[in-house]
PADRENMI-689815 format. One line per field, with one value per residue: residue in one letter; chain; x, y, z of N, C-alpha, C, O, CB in turn. Coordinates in Angstrom, 3 decimals. Atoms other than C-alpha are relative to their C-alpha. Glycine has a CB too. Layout:
PADRENMI-689815
rest = c(a;...)
kette = c(A;...)
nxx = c(X;...)
nyy = c(Y;...)
nzz = c(Z;...)
caxx = c(X;...)
cayy = c(Y;...)
cazz = c(Z;...)
cxx = c(X;...)
cyy = c(Y;...)
czz = c(Z;...)
oxx = c(X;...)
oyy = c(Y;...)
ozz = c(Z;...)
cbxx = c(X;...)
cbyy = c(Y;...)
cbzz = c(Z;...)
***
This chain:
PADRENMI-689815
rest = c(m;m;s;g;d;n;y;l;w;s;a;n;v;i;w;k;k;m;g;n;y;k;g;f;s;y;k;l;l;n;v;d;p;e;t;k;i;i;e;m;l;f;r;f;e;p;n;q;k;c;f;f;h;r;h;y;h;p;t;s;t;l;v;i;t;g;e;q;r;i;y;q;k;d;v;d;e;n;k;t;t;l;s;k;i;r;k;a;g;e;y;v;i;s;k;d;e;d;t;h;i;e;g;g;g;p;r;g;g;i;i;y;q;n;i;q;a;q;t;e;i;v;y;s;i;l;n;e;k;d;l;s;v;k;v;d;v;t;f;d;n;f;y;n;d;f;s;s;d;n;n;i;t;d;k;v;a;i)
kette = c(A;A;A;A;A;A;A;A;A;A;A;A;A;A;A;A;A;A;A;A;A;A;A;A;A;A;A;A;A;A;A;A;A;A;A;A;A;A;A;A;A;A;A;A;A;A;A;A;A;A;A;A;A;A;A;A;A;A;A;A;A;A;A;A;A;A;A;A;A;A;A;A;A;A;A;A;A;A;A;A;A;A;A;A;A;A;A;A;A;A;A;A;A;A;A;A;A;A;A;A;A;A;A;A;A;A;A;A;A;A;A;A;A;A;A;A;A;A;A;A;A;A;A;A;A;A;A;A;A;A;A;A;A;A;A;A;A;A;A;A;A;A;A;A;A;A;A;A;A;A;A;A;A;A;A;A;A;A)
nxx = c(0.768;1.275;0.342;0.749;-0.453;-1.445;-0.323;-0.022;-1.190;-1.011;-0.811;0.825;0.766;-1.105;0.777;-0.589;0.204;0.672;-0.799;-0.902;0.846;-0.459;0.981;0.923;-0.405;1.173;-0.258;1.081;0.381;0.613;0.417;0.899;0.268;1.414;0.802;-0.661;-0.114;-1.263;-0.179;-1.114;-0.296;-0.909;-0.449;-0.562;-0.721;0.607;0.119;-0.528;1.239;-0.329;0.189;1.355;0.394;1.509;0.707;1.303;0.735;0.041;-1.141;0.270;-1.293;0.108;-1.185;-0.488;-0.621;-0.315;1.132;-0.073;0.656;0.305;-0.280;0.619;-0.606;1.016;-0.897;0.145;-0.814;-1.355;0.131;0.282;0.419;0.517;1.313;0.485;-0.809;0.645;-0.807;-0.175;1.285;0.894;-0.054;0.695;0.255;0.242;0.322;-0.073;-1.129;-0.546;-1.161;-0.396;-1.326;0.087;-1.044;0.119;-0.028;-1.322;-0.607;0.086;1.168;0.063;1.306;0.349;0.975;0.599;0.352;0.615;-0.382;0.957;-0.812;-1.449;-0.755;0.410;-0.084;-0.992;-0.821;0.383;-0.820;0.484;0.360;1.329;0.581;-0.099;-0.695;-1.429;-0.201;0.926;-0.360;0.963;0.301;-0.966;-1.200;0.243;-0.241;-1.323;-0.881;0.431;-0.599;-1.570;-0.208;0.480;-0.509;1.109;-0.743;1.020;0.002;0.716;-0.901;0.589)
nyy = c(0.897;-0.711;0.288;0.987;1.172;0.512;1.271;0.671;-0.512;0.607;1.248;1.185;0.728;0.294;-0.286;0.554;-0.552;0.812;0.194;-1.132;-1.279;-0.973;-1.160;0.439;1.129;0.452;0.898;1.312;0.023;1.278;0.709;1.165;1.039;0.375;-0.975;-0.485;-1.373;-0.522;-1.175;-0.482;-1.277;-0.694;-1.198;-0.428;-1.061;-1.299;-0.189;1.269;1.143;1.370;0.396;0.351;1.498;0.225;0.661;0.758;0.436;-1.041;-0.469;-1.143;-0.925;-0.998;-0.987;-0.211;-1.155;-0.675;-0.030;1.081;-0.676;0.958;-0.474;0.777;-0.112;-0.059;0.668;-0.748;-1.232;0.305;-0.962;0.496;-1.119;0.160;0.097;-0.169;-0.231;0.481;-0.566;0.705;0.190;0.353;1.317;0.297;1.608;0.055;1.370;0.379;0.008;-1.389;-0.116;-1.338;-0.174;-0.439;-0.676;-0.621;-1.243;-0.822;0.459;1.286;0.719;1.409;0.608;1.267;0.681;1.335;0.599;1.389;0.653;1.156;0.983;0.089;-1.374;-1.088;-1.125;0.056;-1.135;-0.207;-0.872;-1.341;-0.440;0.394;0.410;1.430;0.455;0.211;1.256;0.102;0.268;0.944;0.119;0.750;-0.627;-1.066;0.750;0.323;-1.297;-0.434;1.375;-0.170;-1.098;0.487;1.279;0.853;1.143;0.787;-0.951;0.709;0.197;-0.909)
nzz = c(-0.633;-0.385;-1.301;-0.127;0.550;-0.260;0.079;1.360;0.636;-0.801;0.290;-0.507;0.983;1.257;1.497;1.130;1.358;0.886;1.305;0.236;-0.080;-0.916;-0.326;-0.939;-0.638;-0.661;-1.131;-0.365;-1.090;-0.138;1.350;-0.631;1.323;-0.303;0.322;1.152;-0.338;-0.009;-0.661;0.380;0.133;0.820;-0.483;1.057;-0.158;0.488;1.452;0.566;0.241;0.329;1.599;0.335;-0.483;0.060;-1.116;0.259;-1.134;-0.811;-0.626;-1.000;-0.157;-1.022;0.091;-1.164;-0.099;1.277;0.985;1.022;1.395;0.882;1.452;1.063;1.470;1.171;0.955;1.315;-0.085;-0.581;-1.132;-1.466;-0.556;-1.513;-0.040;-1.146;-1.334;-1.276;-0.877;-1.203;-0.642;0.763;0.043;1.198;0.374;1.452;0.222;1.374;0.525;0.058;0.742;-0.457;-0.673;-1.235;-0.342;-0.843;0.151;-0.301;-1.086;0.070;-0.675;-0.343;0.265;-0.204;1.011;-0.227;1.585;-0.063;1.140;0.531;0.754;-0.171;0.507;-0.915;0.881;1.195;0.513;1.248;0.876;-0.001;1.192;0.302;-1.338;0.077;-1.200;-0.058;-0.784;-0.875;-1.483;-0.563;-1.235;-0.387;-0.205;-1.062;-1.426;-0.141;-0.478;-1.318;-0.542;-0.066;-0.760;-1.296;-0.362;0.205;0.846;0.886;1.191;1.260;1.292;0.911)
caxx = c(10.764;6.954;5.742;3.773;5.347;8.608;8.039;7.263;10.199;12.580;15.034;12.234;10.496;12.587;11.371;12.256;12.817;10.947;13.481;15.512;12.625;13.516;11.566;9.385;9.554;7.250;6.632;4.553;2.546;0.482;-0.012;-2.913;-2.849;-6.327;-8.146;-5.982;-5.626;-2.525;-1.779;1.017;2.632;4.121;6.301;7.105;9.764;8.946;7.603;8.403;6.086;6.085;5.330;2.094;0.423;-3.223;-5.189;-7.656;-8.961;-10.753;-8.326;-8.660;-6.138;-5.589;-3.166;-1.188;1.149;1.746;-0.107;-0.927;-1.249;-2.726;-1.662;-3.770;-2.423;-4.275;-2.728;-4.007;-2.404;0.693;-0.010;0.262;-1.835;-2.501;-5.983;-6.264;-4.565;-5.425;-4.070;-3.232;-6.387;-8.231;-9.434;-10.744;-12.056;-11.523;-13.567;-12.993;-10.014;-7.800;-4.909;-2.645;0.748;0.824;3.231;4.002;3.560;6.087;6.679;6.434;3.773;3.005;-0.036;-1.694;-3.316;-5.596;-5.753;-8.269;-6.919;-9.517;-7.437;-3.801;-2.652;-2.783;-1.519;0.287;3.246;2.674;4.725;4.540;4.121;0.970;0.035;0.640;1.559;5.193;5.000;2.398;2.598;0.945;-0.481;2.282;5.018;3.644;3.513;6.989;8.429;6.345;7.490;11.304;10.913;9.280;10.967;7.873;8.876;5.561;6.428;4.437;6.328;5.981)
cayy = c(-2.001;-1.168;-1.065;-3.896;-6.570;-7.245;-10.784;-11.418;-9.414;-10.966;-13.789;-15.938;-16.649;-18.425;-17.005;-19.049;-17.973;-19.525;-20.863;-17.958;-15.350;-12.188;-9.574;-12.012;-14.935;-17.310;-19.434;-22.843;-22.585;-25.831;-28.291;-30.720;-33.939;-34.923;-31.637;-30.478;-26.971;-24.931;-22.175;-19.785;-16.406;-14.114;-11.406;-8.982;-6.364;-2.790;-2.314;-6.024;-8.477;-12.104;-13.712;-14.358;-17.250;-18.666;-19.781;-22.701;-23.100;-21.060;-18.907;-16.609;-13.640;-11.461;-8.446;-8.286;-5.501;-3.091;-3.500;-6.460;-5.059;-7.090;-6.604;-7.950;-8.710;-7.557;-10.062;-8.381;-5.090;-6.702;-4.599;-5.217;-2.771;-2.404;-3.479;-3.575;-2.299;-4.117;-2.486;-3.982;-5.469;-6.203;-9.761;-11.243;-14.796;-15.586;-18.599;-18.585;-19.178;-16.082;-15.143;-12.152;-10.935;-10.246;-7.620;-5.356;-1.732;1.250;-0.287;-3.860;-6.454;-9.570;-11.624;-14.688;-17.249;-20.221;-22.407;-25.106;-27.386;-29.530;-31.015;-31.844;-28.598;-25.810;-23.054;-22.492;-20.349;-18.646;-17.151;-13.516;-13.040;-15.075;-16.412;-20.042;-22.527;-22.547;-25.141;-26.315;-26.363;-29.356;-30.027;-32.683;-30.149;-27.779;-30.979;-32.134;-28.668;-28.251;-32.111;-31.089;-28.010;-29.849;-33.060;-35.000;-38.458;-39.616;-37.532;-37.948;-39.132;-36.551)
cazz = c(-7.521;-6.922;-3.400;-2.123;-4.205;-2.452;-2.085;-5.915;-6.890;-4.143;-4.253;-2.535;-5.905;-8.418;-11.826;-14.834;-18.209;-21.121;-23.744;-25.275;-24.781;-23.068;-21.032;-19.102;-16.737;-14.936;-11.954;-11.625;-8.747;-9.191;-12.160;-10.987;-13.380;-11.705;-12.452;-15.355;-13.596;-14.181;-11.707;-12.518;-12.298;-15.032;-14.508;-17.172;-17.225;-17.946;-21.433;-22.320;-24.157;-24.669;-28.162;-30.104;-28.561;-28.663;-25.570;-25.905;-22.530;-19.920;-18.371;-15.142;-15.017;-12.022;-12.422;-9.193;-9.690;-12.599;-15.687;-18.235;-21.780;-24.402;-28.199;-31.183;-34.854;-37.800;-40.332;-43.330;-42.410;-40.768;-37.756;-33.946;-31.898;-28.061;-27.431;-23.691;-20.452;-17.281;-14.148;-10.841;-8.971;-12.073;-12.707;-16.065;-17.136;-20.697;-21.983;-25.771;-27.952;-27.877;-29.963;-28.441;-27.034;-23.407;-21.879;-19.138;-18.669;-17.929;-14.593;-15.595;-14.173;-12.495;-13.336;-11.902;-14.300;-13.664;-16.992;-16.975;-19.571;-21.373;-23.920;-24.159;-26.015;-23.385;-25.996;-29.106;-29.869;-32.969;-35.937;-35.861;-39.495;-40.114;-36.634;-37.881;-35.199;-34.339;-31.465;-29.345;-25.341;-23.691;-20.411;-20.034;-20.665;-17.901;-15.344;-16.204;-15.677;-12.361;-11.365;-11.966;-9.980;-7.061;-6.949;-7.928;-9.383;-11.364;-14.398;-17.563;-20.692;-23.391)
cxx = c(-1.182;-0.256;-1.058;0.298;1.367;0.314;0.013;1.167;1.398;0.710;-0.876;-0.751;1.058;-0.678;0.928;-0.367;-0.626;0.885;1.010;-0.880;0.540;-1.105;-0.972;0.263;-1.212;0.355;-1.243;-0.360;-0.506;-0.414;-0.707;-0.432;-1.585;-1.196;0.368;0.027;1.385;-0.120;1.376;-0.015;0.843;0.526;0.547;0.718;-0.534;-0.031;0.412;-1.119;0.652;-0.013;-1.538;-0.304;-1.652;-0.411;-1.162;-1.089;-0.525;1.061;-0.317;1.315;-0.348;1.243;0.366;0.674;0.311;-1.247;0.228;-0.541;-0.082;0.100;-0.751;0.782;-1.181;1.091;0.071;0.780;1.482;0.170;-0.178;-0.412;-0.331;-1.293;-0.571;1.098;-0.694;0.971;-0.188;-1.366;-0.960;0.029;-1.053;-0.217;-0.409;-0.271;0.233;1.506;0.629;1.422;0.804;1.434;-0.511;1.197;-0.239;0.042;1.195;0.800;-0.124;-1.287;0.086;-1.416;-0.181;-0.939;-0.331;-0.567;-0.794;-0.130;-1.145;0.325;1.439;0.754;-0.595;-0.109;1.124;0.789;0.087;1.117;-0.602;-0.539;-1.447;-0.802;-0.255;0.635;1.482;0.355;-1.159;0.447;-0.918;-0.085;1.223;1.360;-0.026;0.401;1.521;0.782;-0.439;0.717;1.489;0.102;-0.370;0.393;-1.152;0.263;-0.959;0.052;-0.605;0.993;-0.782;0.830)
cyy = c(0.826;-0.553;-1.036;-1.326;-0.438;-1.354;-0.689;0.418;-0.434;-1.388;-1.275;-0.701;-0.196;0.034;-0.858;0.607;-1.015;-0.183;1.361;1.410;0.849;0.896;-0.620;-1.172;-0.521;-0.919;-0.854;0.152;-1.391;-0.481;-1.144;-1.036;-0.642;1.051;0.815;1.563;0.509;1.329;0.657;1.632;0.416;1.206;0.709;1.485;1.169;0.066;-1.176;-0.838;-1.332;-0.296;-0.225;-1.308;-0.113;-0.974;-0.830;-0.267;1.095;0.360;1.181;0.869;0.897;1.030;0.344;1.074;0.509;-0.105;-1.325;0.734;-1.117;0.649;-1.073;0.262;0.117;-0.779;0.519;1.215;-0.080;1.001;-0.480;1.319;-0.382;-0.040;0.231;0.353;-0.413;0.501;-0.949;-0.106;-0.587;-1.378;-0.171;-1.628;0.008;-1.492;-0.536;0.026;1.486;-0.015;1.489;-0.153;0.836;0.991;0.770;1.520;0.810;-0.511;-1.631;-0.553;-1.311;-0.327;-1.419;-0.601;-1.322;-0.532;-1.139;-0.813;-1.223;-0.891;0.072;1.210;0.943;1.298;-0.204;1.149;0.248;0.797;1.197;0.478;-0.222;-0.690;-1.646;-0.543;-0.272;-1.396;0.076;-0.489;-0.866;0.014;-0.870;0.868;1.021;-1.116;-0.326;1.091;0.330;-1.358;0.243;0.884;-0.384;-1.335;-1.016;-1.151;-0.643;0.986;-0.643;0.087;0.855;-0.316)
czz = c(0.378;1.343;0.171;-0.575;0.272;0.060;-1.456;-0.658;0.717;-0.566;0.550;-1.146;-1.014;-1.576;-1.001;-1.329;-1.005;-1.291;-0.056;-0.028;1.059;0.516;0.995;0.577;0.651;1.224;0.031;1.200;0.392;-1.442;0.510;-1.130;0.232;-0.715;-1.298;0.263;-0.008;0.772;0.067;0.023;-1.114;0.451;-1.318;0.193;-0.423;-1.547;-0.896;-0.506;-0.146;-1.478;-0.105;0.395;-0.187;1.407;-0.546;0.955;0.955;0.953;0.997;0.170;1.080;-0.261;1.567;0.284;-1.541;-0.921;-0.914;-1.200;-0.860;-1.397;-0.904;-1.476;-0.915;-1.072;-1.306;-0.286;0.520;1.046;1.287;0.705;1.402;0.035;1.366;1.081;1.177;1.139;1.132;0.705;-1.188;-0.465;-1.326;-0.284;-1.539;-0.332;-1.461;-0.348;-0.096;-0.389;0.329;0.347;1.160;0.378;1.300;-0.260;0.387;1.183;0.113;0.515;0.277;-0.007;0.616;-0.984;0.592;-1.362;0.430;-1.165;-0.209;-0.951;0.149;-0.217;0.761;-0.796;-0.988;-0.097;-1.328;-0.956;0.128;-1.298;-0.294;0.977;-0.348;1.372;-0.200;0.867;1.022;1.375;0.531;1.617;0.575;0.157;1.429;1.377;0.148;0.669;1.494;0.917;0.309;1.176;1.445;0.581;-0.076;-1.083;-1.008;-1.130;-1.279;-1.280;-1.260;-1.437)
oxx = c(-1.057;0.036;-1.863;-0.290;2.035;1.449;0.643;1.612;2.456;0.349;-0.512;-1.149;1.808;-1.259;2.154;-1.458;-0.510;0.746;1.540;-0.393;1.040;-2.102;-1.509;1.113;-2.217;1.484;-2.372;0.596;-0.144;-0.970;-0.012;-1.334;-2.200;-2.110;-0.465;-0.172;2.176;-0.917;2.264;-1.005;1.821;-0.129;1.261;0.107;-1.530;0.984;0.833;-2.086;1.865;0.588;-2.313;0.395;-2.318;0.136;-1.999;-2.216;0.146;1.645;-0.847;2.371;-1.483;2.328;-0.447;0.409;0.541;-2.425;1.356;-1.654;0.741;-0.449;-0.651;1.298;-2.221;2.207;1.102;1.335;2.281;1.176;-1.087;0.303;-0.756;-1.816;-1.649;2.204;-1.752;2.178;-1.077;-2.026;-1.820;1.124;-2.057;0.680;-1.405;0.509;0.171;2.335;-0.126;2.233;0.302;2.000;-1.300;2.191;-1.337;0.562;2.218;2.029;-0.179;-2.193;0.810;-2.243;0.763;-1.912;0.495;-1.534;-0.328;-1.151;-1.396;-0.230;1.902;1.632;-1.804;-1.104;2.082;0.253;0.422;1.848;-1.819;-1.451;-2.227;-1.935;-1.172;1.312;1.929;1.118;-1.522;1.255;-2.085;0.782;1.651;2.165;0.983;1.147;2.107;1.510;0.374;1.344;1.961;0.855;0.103;0.013;-1.101;0.450;-0.465;-0.946;-0.467;1.631;-1.960;0.559)
oyy = c(1.981;-1.709;-1.101;-2.292;-1.019;-1.770;-1.721;-0.294;-0.280;-2.061;-2.433;-1.855;0.653;-0.869;-0.875;1.063;-2.202;0.591;1.867;2.453;0.380;1.087;0.126;-1.812;0.179;-1.285;-0.370;0.189;-1.953;0.240;-2.063;-0.819;-1.112;0.621;1.557;2.277;-0.163;2.163;-0.001;2.327;-0.287;1.934;0.050;2.432;1.011;-0.078;-0.991;-1.030;-1.527;0.472;-0.324;-2.266;0.886;-2.036;-0.362;-0.671;2.126;-0.455;2.181;0.331;1.365;0.471;0.978;1.636;-0.266;0.079;-1.801;1.256;-2.032;1.731;-2.278;1.328;-0.541;-0.317;0.572;1.436;0.852;1.708;-1.296;2.316;-1.509;0.925;0.815;-0.176;0.143;0.346;-1.799;0.929;-1.366;-1.855;0.521;-2.412;0.487;-2.408;-1.742;0.520;2.393;-0.765;2.483;-1.245;1.778;0.736;0.678;1.919;0.186;-0.443;-2.163;0.251;-2.069;0.429;-2.204;0.031;-2.031;-0.060;-1.910;-0.782;-2.141;-1.988;0.969;1.586;1.154;2.018;-0.972;2.256;-0.679;1.611;1.305;1.304;0.709;-1.046;-2.252;0.113;-0.857;-2.289;1.130;-1.410;-0.477;0.526;-0.514;0.643;1.375;-0.848;-0.142;0.939;0.924;-1.150;-0.102;0.564;0.255;-1.763;-1.876;-0.892;-1.462;1.697;-1.817;1.088;0.763;0.315)
ozz = c(0.787;1.650;-0.758;-0.089;-0.584;-0.175;-1.684;-1.558;0.107;-1.532;0.347;-0.986;-1.497;-2.177;-0.891;-1.672;-0.701;-2.238;0.933;-0.462;2.082;-0.181;1.814;-0.042;0.772;1.552;0.113;1.975;1.426;-2.271;0.943;-1.939;-0.725;-1.420;-1.818;-0.721;0.653;0.343;0.610;-0.205;-1.368;1.197;-2.073;0.689;-1.129;-2.230;-2.038;0.231;-0.219;-2.230;0.846;0.066;-0.460;1.708;-1.318;0.671;1.007;1.666;0.513;0.500;1.171;-0.417;2.241;1.347;-2.469;-0.615;-1.044;-1.244;-0.821;-1.605;-0.673;-1.811;-0.871;-1.308;-1.976;-1.363;0.439;0.992;1.441;0.603;1.655;-0.522;1.476;0.972;1.470;0.952;1.125;0.798;-0.779;-0.762;-1.496;0.028;-2.082;-0.071;-1.702;0.416;-0.448;0.155;-0.195;0.292;1.093;-0.301;1.850;-1.302;0.672;1.216;1.221;0.731;-0.368;0.504;0.521;-1.397;1.165;-1.959;1.270;-1.851;0.572;-1.012;0.853;0.561;0.656;-0.720;-0.901;-0.043;-2.066;-0.391;0.275;-1.277;-0.494;0.654;0.207;2.164;-1.187;0.499;1.545;1.494;0.475;2.327;1.674;1.060;2.039;2.319;1.215;1.651;2.203;1.956;1.392;2.095;2.385;1.671;0.804;-2.272;-1.783;-1.244;-1.621;-1.609;-1.606;-2.458)
cbxx = c(0.704;-1.266;-0.378;-1.015;-0.155;0.464;-0.870;-1.206;-0.132;-0.658;1.549;-1.062;-1.325;0.699;-0.028;-0.297;1.348;-1.376;-1.132;0.813;-1.523;1.044;-0.821;-1.161;1.120;-0.891;0.271;0.529;-0.820;-1.237;1.257;-1.425;1.341;-0.127;-0.071;-0.763;-0.576;0.554;-0.435;0.272;0.508;-0.527;1.078;-1.033;1.068;0.824;0.803;0.807;-0.965;-0.928;0.911;-0.268;0.476;-0.418;-0.525;0.310;0.833;-1.003;0.978;-0.471;0.423;0.033;-0.444;0.607;1.251;1.294;0.011;-0.859;0.917;-1.340;1.723;-1.605;0.943;-0.599;-0.326;-1.310;-0.715;1.202;-1.015;1.393;-1.097;0.374;-0.356;-0.740;0.356;-0.200;-0.298;1.052;-0.562;-0.006;-0.413;0.810;-1.368;1.261;-1.405;-0.871;-0.154;-0.143;-0.441;-0.862;1.239;-0.080;0.363;0.751;-0.983;-0.338;-0.590;1.054;-1.109;0.659;-0.206;-0.489;0.640;-1.165;1.431;-1.252;1.570;-1.083;-0.262;0.524;-0.137;1.023;0.193;-0.666;1.225;-1.287;0.115;1.030;0.807;0.025;-1.558;0.880;-0.650;0.679;1.523;-0.936;0.036;0.394;-1.419;0.079;0.295;-1.900;-0.892;0.545;-0.300;-1.907;-0.141;0.755;-0.776;-1.330;0.641;-1.171;0.588;-1.636;1.482;-1.537;0.147;0.145)
cbyy = c(-0.691;-0.237;1.167;0.385;0.081;0.444;-0.623;0.308;1.542;-0.260;0.092;0.478;0.751;-1.699;1.890;-1.340;0.486;0.600;-0.103;-0.256;-0.279;0.795;0.610;-0.071;0.244;-0.734;0.776;-1.505;0.973;0.083;-0.466;0.649;-1.501;0.018;0.788;-0.450;0.230;0.145;-0.211;-0.596;0.373;0.232;-0.203;-0.054;-0.157;1.240;1.153;-0.791;0.268;-0.903;-1.526;0.137;-0.282;-0.853;1.054;-1.177;-0.902;-0.127;0.405;-0.614;0.885;-0.714;1.475;-0.837;-0.193;-0.658;1.467;-1.383;1.250;-0.595;0.068;0.433;-1.336;1.835;-1.302;0.390;0.916;0.054;0.825;-0.759;0.607;1.059;-1.213;-1.134;1.450;-1.693;1.462;0.685;1.458;0.800;-0.724;0.675;-0.778;0.592;-0.184;0.962;-0.679;0.722;-0.169;0.540;0.743;-1.168;0.807;-0.471;0.379;1.515;0.738;-0.509;0.077;-0.340;-0.075;-0.083;-0.204;0.079;-0.546;0.072;-0.518;0.456;0.105;-0.962;0.428;0.164;1.278;-0.160;-0.100;0.712;-0.398;0.870;-0.572;-0.749;0.975;-0.411;-1.228;1.345;-0.106;-0.763;1.219;-1.424;-0.579;-1.114;0.806;0.765;-1.492;-0.322;1.447;0.201;-1.274;0.691;1.170;-0.014;0.044;0.868;-1.210;-0.283;0.468;0.814;-1.824;1.622)
cbzz = c(1.143;-1.025;0.619;-0.366;-1.277;1.162;0.862;-0.879;-0.032;1.328;0.778;1.090;-0.547;0.232;-0.544;-0.014;-0.550;-0.295;-1.458;-1.440;0.294;-0.624;-1.364;-0.475;0.931;-1.008;1.405;-0.071;0.106;0.994;-1.029;0.720;-0.018;1.686;1.108;-1.389;1.270;-1.427;1.214;-1.291;1.082;-1.137;1.184;-1.012;-0.503;0.560;-0.376;1.038;-1.454;0.680;-0.522;-1.375;1.791;-1.597;1.035;-0.386;0.729;0.598;-1.054;1.486;-1.357;1.510;-0.927;0.285;0.914;-0.698;-0.936;0.377;-0.786;0.314;-0.369;-0.065;-0.458;-0.510;-0.135;-0.148;0.868;-1.055;-0.189;0.788;-0.751;0.948;-0.506;0.275;0.222;0.026;0.272;0.873;0.674;-0.908;1.505;-1.148;1.005;-0.845;0.379;-0.926;-1.226;1.332;-1.552;1.227;-0.941;0.854;-1.070;0.740;0.556;0.309;1.165;0.618;-0.696;1.351;-1.499;1.218;-1.513;1.121;-1.089;0.480;0.173;-0.504;-1.366;-0.847;-1.589;1.191;0.781;-1.317;0.366;0.120;-1.445;0.416;-0.936;-1.049;0.453;-1.285;0.508;0.684;0.731;-0.537;0.880;-0.500;0.154;-0.949;-1.379;-0.051;0.110;-1.269;-1.037;0.093;-1.137;-1.397;-0.539;-0.063;1.405;-0.406;0.981;0.670;-0.321;-0.398;-0.413;0.590)
***
């Protein structure tokens, strides 16, 4: 456990797995249907990554503990390379579409993200080989997940 992050690594936060993916988990902090803003935390285990995905909306990211590592894919060379390492305290705003894998460093990492969804599709999970869309994740998916965790009864049909 890293010093300074006792709360985020403790049992006080209920971290959720995303499907059958291993090595990372998330916590939805807020999903606002009026502003279409999603606020969430991601926790990466040491040296673990998520999957290739494509962001479509402005996203603010703050590294809270550890590192956030960003990997890019060269489809022609069929090679994935580390392109950025962000350390605790680093903040960035991404305004354009962005395709990558995120992960943690040797001590893992926790990041905060604020996503300003402007259309229904928030991001797409991609096939690793050719980066084609495997599945789209929508605002309603986030809202329904958040609603079930927080006993909100006005769920959106998907």
